[in-house]
C-alpha positions as CSV (number, residue, x, y, z in Angstrom):
1,M,0.0,-0.2,0.0
2,N,1.1,3.6,-0.9
3,D,0.1,5.8,2.1
4,K,2.2,8.8,0.9
5,K,0.6,12.0,0.0
6,P,0.7,12.9,-3.4
7,K,2.8,16.0,-4.3
8,P,0.8,19.1,-4.9
9,E,1.0,20.2,-8.5
10,R,3.2,23.2,-9.4
11,A,3.9,25.2,-12.4
12,P,7.0,24.1,-14.4
13,G,8.8,27.3,-13.7
14,D,8.1,27.0,-10.0
15,P,11.5,26.0,-8.2
16,G,9.7,24.9,-4.8
17,F,9.5,26.6,-1.4
18,W,13.1,26.0,-0.2
19,R,14.6,27.5,-3.6
20,R,12.5,30.7,-3.9
21,P,14.3,33.8,-3.2
22,L,13.3,35.7,0.1
23,P,11.7,39.3,-0.5
24,N,14.0,41.8,0.0
25,R,12.1,43.0,3.3
26,V,12.6,39.4,4.9
27,V,16.3,39.5,4.1
28,W,16.8,43.1,5.9
29,L,14.6,41.9,8.8
30,I,16.7,38.8,9.2
31,I,19.8,41.1,9.0
32,A,18.6,43.4,11.6
33,L,17.5,40.7,13.8
34,A,20.8,39.1,13.9
35,G,22.2,42.5,14.7
36,V,20.1,43.0,17.5
37,V,21.1,39.7,18.9
38,V,24.9,40.5,18.6
39,V,24.5,43.7,20.2
40,A,22.4,42.4,23.1
41,G,24.9,39.7,23.5
42,I,27.8,42.2,23.7
43,V,25.6,44.3,26.1
44,V,25.0,41.4,28.5
45,S,28.6,40.1,28.1
46,L,30.0,43.7,29.1
47,A,27.4,43.8,32.0
48,L,28.4,40.6,33.4
49,G,32.1,41.7,33.3
50,V,33.3,39.3,30.6
51,R,36.1,40.6,28.6
52,L,35.7,39.9,24.9
53,F,38.6,41.4,23.6
């Protein structure tokens, strides 16, 4: 028996979800979020007295 779900049909030119380029806004949002995480990490480490450099 084949219980696998059939793959949904997609257009011949559609590369699929994981190969579609991200919208520009999403890319900048990811970059900004990564920057916030890095800055927060530096602030917390300095507040705890950890020497980074």
